[in-house]
N, C-alpha and C positions, 0 to 999 in steps of 0.2 A: 843131735846137732846138725850132722850133715845133711840130713833130709830138711831140715829147716832152713838151712843154709841156701841149699838148692832152689827151694820153692820161692823165697822172697824174692831173687832177683826177676824170677817170671813174673811174678805178681806185680813187680814195679814195671817191668815191660808192657804188661797187659793194661795197667792203669794208664801208662802214657800213651798207648794206641788209642784207648777209650776216650782220653782227653782229646787227642787228635781229632778224632771222628767227631766228637762234640764240636769242636771249633770249625771244623769243615762243614758241618750242618748248619751250624749257625752263621756262617759265612755266606753260604748259599741262599739260607732263609732271607738273610739281609739283601743280597743281592736280587732275588726274585721280587721281594716286596716293593722295593723302588721302581722297577721296571712295570710292574702292574699299575703303580701309582701314576707312573709317566704316560702309560697307556691310556689312563682314565682321563688324564688332564689334556689330551689331544683330542677328545671329543667335543666338538663345538657346543657350546651351550649360549642360549639367549638369555639375557636378564633385562633387557630395556629395548623398547620401540618406539620412536616417535616421528611424525605425529600420529596419533591414534586415528584420526579422521585425515584421511589423505586420498588424493585423486589420481587417475590414470595419467601418466605422464610427469608426476611429482616425484621428488626424492624422498625415501624413506631411510631413516638412520636407526641401525641395529646395532645395540651394544651387547657386549658378553664376553667370552673368552675362547681360546684356542681356535681363532681364525688363522686363516693364511695372509700373509702379507702381500700386497701388490694389487695392480689393477686385473680384474677379470679371472682371480685365482679362486675365488668363492662363488657357489651357487647358492642363491636363495628359493626356495620352495615356497610358492603360494598354493593354498588349499581350502576351498571351503567346504564344509562338512557335507558329505554325500556326493562329491564332486571329483574331478580328474584333478590332478597337481599341474601347476603351472611353474616352470623351472627358468631362472633367469640369472645371468652372471651380474654379481655386485662390481660396478665400475672401479670402486676403490676400496681398499681393506687394509687394516691393520690387524695385530693380534687381538685387540678388543673392540673394535669397530668396524661395521660395514656400512657402505652408501649405495643404495641400488635405486633405480628409477623403476616406478610401478609400471609393469607393461600393459600393452592394449589388450593383450590375450586374455586377460583375466576377466574381461568384460563377457567372453562367452559363457562364463559360469556364474554370472550376477543372478541373484535372486529374482525371480518374476513375479509381480503381484499386478493383478487387475490387466496382464498384457503387457506390463512395462517393466523394464530392469531396473531395479533399486539398488541403492548403496547396500553392500554386502560384507560380514567380516569374513576375514582370510586369517588362516592359522599359518604359522610360518616356521619352517626349520633350514638349516644351514648344512650345506655339503662341503667341507673344508677338506682335509686328509681323511676324515672320518666322516660319516654321517650322524648327525645329531640324533640322538636316542627317541625323541619324541617333537611333536608339534607342539607350538605353545599355547598355553593356557588361554582361556577366554580375556583374561584382563592383560595379555601381552599381546592380543590379536588385534591389528588394526581394522577398522571400517574403510573399505575402498568404494570410491564412487567414479561416476563417468568423468570425462575430462572437463575441467571447470572453463568457463568462458574467460577469455584473454581480460586483464585488467586495462581499463581505459588509459589510454596514451595521450597525454597533455603536451601540445604542442608549446614551443617557446613565443609568448606573448609578443615579444620584441622582433621576432623573426617574420618571414613572408614566404610560406612555403611554396605558393604557386606564383611567386614573382608578379604579383599583379600591381604592385606598389602600395598595396594596402596592408598595415601590418596584421598579425594573427590576432592580435588584441581586439580588433576592430572588424575583422572579417569573420562572417558568419560561416563561410565555406573555406576553409585554410587552404585544401587543395584541390579546389575547383572540380570535384568528382561529382557534384550536383547533388550531394549530400550535406547537411548541415553537420558542423562540428556536434552539436547536442546528439543527434542522431547517431554520429558514428561513435561516440563515447558510450551511448547507451547500446549498442551493437557490439561493442569491443573493437571496433575498428581503428585505424591509424589516421587521425584528423589531419595529418601533413603527408600522407602517402595516398595518391589517387587508387593505387592498386597495394592492398593491404596484403595479399596472399601472393603477389608477385607473378600471377599467370598470365599478365597481358590484358587482362579485362578489368576495367574501371570498376570500383565499388559500386559507384550508382547503377551503373549499367546491370551489374549482377542482383543488386538489391530489387530494382524493378522488375526485371525478368522474373526474380523469384515470386514477387507478388502477382504477376501476371498468370504465372504457371499455377499458383495456388488459388486462384479466383473459382467460382463455379457459375460464372455467367453463361455458360453452354446449358445448364439445367433448365427445365421448364418453369420453375419457381424460384430464381435465383435470390441469394442475398446481395446486398452491394460488395463493393469489391472487398475482400478479405484482408486482414492485416498482413503485415510480413510475418512469415512462419519462422521466428526468431529461434526456437529449438533446433530445428533442422532446416536451414535457409539454404534451399537448392533452387536455382544456382547459388552458390555460396562464395561471398567476398572472402572467406576465411579458410578456402579450400580450392587448391589448384585443380580447374576443371574445364580449362578453355577449349580442350577438344570434345567435350560431351555435347550432345544434342538431346537437350531436355524435353522439347516440345515435339518431336518426332517427323520435322518436316525435312530432314536430312542435313540441314544447315548446322555447324556446331556453333557453340557460345562464340568463339572467336570469329567466324565467319558472319554471323549475324551483328555482332559489333562493328564489325568492317563497314558492312552494308550500311548501318545506323549512322555510322561516321561520313560516310559517301553522301548519305541524304543532306546532311546540314554543313558539308564541307566543299563539296564538288558540285552536284546538281542542285542545290539549294531547295531542295522539295519538301524541307520539314527543318525546324527549329530544334537547336541543342536542347533538348527538354527530357525528363524521364516519364512524363504523363502526359500524352502517351509516347511510347517508343516506336519509331517508324518501322524497326524491326525488333522483335523482341523474342529471346529463346523462350519465353513462356505462352506464345501464341503461334499457331501454324498460320493464322490470318491476323496478322498484325493491323492491317487496315480493316476495320470492321465499323459496324454500327449495331445500334441496340433496337430490337423490333420487340414490344411487350416484354422489355426488362432483359431480353436475351440478346447474347451476342452472336451476330451472324455477319458472314463475310460481305464486304461491301467494294471490293475492287473487281469490276467486270472486265471478262477477257475481251468483249465486244469495245472495240473503240479504244483499247488499252494505250495511254498516252506514250509510254517508253516505247512499244513496238512503233506506234506512228512516227515517231522522232527517229527511230532506225530507218522506216521507209523514206521519210523525207531525205535523209542523208544520201541512202543509196540513190534516190532518183536525182539528185542534184549532181552526185559524184558519179553518174553512169554505171552504178553497180546494180541496179533493179533488174535489168535485164543484160544476162552474160551468155556469152557464145560457148557452148558445150560441143566438144567434137565427137564424144561417145554418146552411146546409149540409142534407145530404139528411135528416136528422131534428133539427130545432131541438128545444132543451130542454135538461134536466140532462144532463151528461156527465162522466165521470171525467176528471181533468185529461190522464190518459196515454191516452185513447181519441181518437188522432189521426184515425182516419178516420170518427168518430162513429157507429160501428154499433151502439153500446149495449153493448159488452163489450169487455174489456181483454185483446187477445190476447196469446200469449207474446211476439211481436215488441216489442209495445208494452211489456209489462211491463219488459223487458231493453233497452229503447230506448238504454241507456248503453253496452252491450256491442256496439260498433260491428261489430267484425267477427265476432260470434257465436261466439267461442271457448270462450265459459263463463269466462275469465280477464280481468282488467282490468290493462291497462298504464297507465302514468303518465298519458297523455291521456286515457283512458277515465274515470279516476278524477273526483270529484267532491268536491274536497277541503273546499270551503266549504259544502256541502250544501244548495246551491241548487235542485238538480235539473238542472242543466246540467253536462255534462261540462267537463274542463279544456281539452280541445280546441277544442268548439264556443266557449267564452268567450274563445279567444285567437285562434284562426285558423279557426275552423270557421263554423258555420250562425247563430251569434249576433254575426258581423261582418258589416257591409255589404260588405267586399271579397270575401266567399264568394260573395255573391248577385250582385255586380256581375260576376264573373268566371264563374261557372257559368251565369248567364242573362244573357249579354252583349248579347242581343238587345232586351233590356226596359229602357227608359230609368228611372232611379231616383226615387224619390219627391222632391219638393222640399224636406222637411224633413229633414234630417240627423239622425234619432234616435240618441242615444248608446245603445251597446251596454252589457252588463254586464262586471263585472271579474271577474278568475278567482280574486282571494284576498279578494272581499267579498261575502257571501251577498245583501246588499241594497244594490245599486250606486246607487240613487238616492234611499236613505234614506226610502221611503215606508212602512217596515214590512212590506212583501210581498217575499218571497224572489223572485229573479230569475226562476226557472224558472216561477213562477205569476204573474207580473207581466205586464203587457202594455204593452211600451214605446211601440208605435204606437197604442195606445188603441182597437184596433178590436175590442175585446171578445173576443178569441180569445188565450188565454195563450202565452206564448214557447215553452213545451213542445208546444203542438198545431201551432205554425208552423214546426217544425224541418225537415220533410221533406215536399215535394209526393208522393213515392211513399207515405209512410206515410200522407199525408192522403187519399190518392186510392185506392191500390191499382194505379192504373195507371202505365205507362211510355210516355212519346212518343219520337219518334226525332228526333234532330239530329244530322246528320254532321258530324264534327271537333269534337264537344264533348270538352273535356279531363275533364270531369265523370264518375265512375263511374257507368254506367247499372245500376240494381239490377235484380234478376231479377223478371221479372213478365209481364203482358200488354203487348205490344207492338202499337200501334195502327197506323191506317193509315199505310203508307210508301210509297204511290203517288206515282212522280215521273216522269209521262209527259213533263214538258217540259223535263226534265233539267237543272233549275237548282240540283240539290242540296237540295231542300226538299219538304214534302209538298205535294201539289197543292192541297189543300183546309186549310191549317192551322187556320183559324178554325172549323172544323166538327169539330174534335176535342174529344169531352167537353164540349160547351156548358154542361150543366147540372151538372157535378161542381163542388164546392167545395173542390178540392184544390190549387189554384193559390195556394198560401199563401206570405207572405213577411213576416217580422217587423218589417222596415223599411218597410212600404207598407201604410198603412190601408185601401187599395182593393184590396187582395188578401187574402183571396180574395173578399169582397163588396165592390161600389161602393156598398151602402147603409148601409155602417158610418157610426157616428158622427162620425168624423173623416176620410172621404174627401171630398176636395175637390168643390164643388159647381159649379165652374166650371173643368174641367180644362185649357181652353185659355188661361187667362187669363196662366199664370206657366209655361207649358212642360207640353205634355202628358208624363206618366209612364204607365208600365202600369197599367191594362190600356188606356188611350187614346191610346196611342202607336203602334198600329196592329201592334203585335207580336202574334205567334199568338197565338189566345184561349186556348192551353193549352200548357204546358211542363211535363214531370214526368220530370226527369233524376236527381232525387235525392229 
């Protein structure tokens, strides 16, 4: 009996401990199970996508669960089968819904058929707190296409977009950009806004320049003028491209439009019309004719009317012959006599015909008749950037003189046309400082220069020390006065009335900067 009495309490304690352990295990099991379940719930899952047919730039709505709340808190992954993934933040998110804009970068992974990208199916996956386990099935994966053309904009019929006194209801060109309302609606343009893309270029001008660029009339057996390239209309009234030069004549879309406007609003040499454009960013030679169906240049350099207009002004205002105090022959010289040898040679007479073809392209023309070509006033020899790039070894003068404007014959308003003017006040007119080669007749050697070296006499090229430069650069033509620069009054002569008296005070510029005594690359 005693033995039994001792064993019984022990057994009860063992039973109690066993029960406690069982309860603890049960509790732990219960705690682990909900935690695993919670972790499973936090994995993002996609259950719906709309629309299934979507375009780049459009919104895509994704429904599901376990997303993060807030803006840009979730990442949506787009992936075409066999291609790399594209990651983009969802602009808006709740626990069960995301809204994301289809990025343009997916276009790089479109399927290509017959050389062209086609609408392509992309699978989706969401990265929230955790990455979704898998990409969407085919049924949940949208087909993405390129950007859709904008929907036509309808103007208020009772309004008057161009304020011409005719209500839009009766006006066939509401915004007066020379494109009919019907054409603008068909092209996805705003019929009440003459500049749909806001780049400063009128829709009609861009439209016609695109047609001019797209034609094939330079070919031996051309078609008639091709229609507007509506799929990829460049120059494009739906794309900000004012600074682009499409036709390769150096003049940008904005500069050619400015010249086009100048012809019908200032010198009245052309009408405000699209066909033909007096200046088009689709033609290097906007003034042309057709010979055997082909487009050929038609504006001759000989007798060019704008140049004759400048010469007539210079003669009447006593600027044709100017007194030059420096150079090989100080005295009176014709403003075109760049080398100051006393005669106007053929190359000087037709200095505006840059390539010597006898025909003038848009950049060679001088629409404001100031004696300077359109090229020189926009990107060429009457811009500081030209001299800084062509003669990069020379430090610029300390005063940043302003150059002329392409659509203003007297840019500084002093009554002197820009070509005969002298912006750096060294008493050498701008025309005579356009070219060092023209001023000297000599060409020097400078390896690696991007500037076109004109044909002529090439002087000492000796480079015995192998440093890539002439051994004695300061000895080249020390007595010539052809080292011109219209933005530096100390070139060509340091005794001009505006050349600095103390060149070391504010930073030495050419010719006090130890640059070679002579460069003549252009």
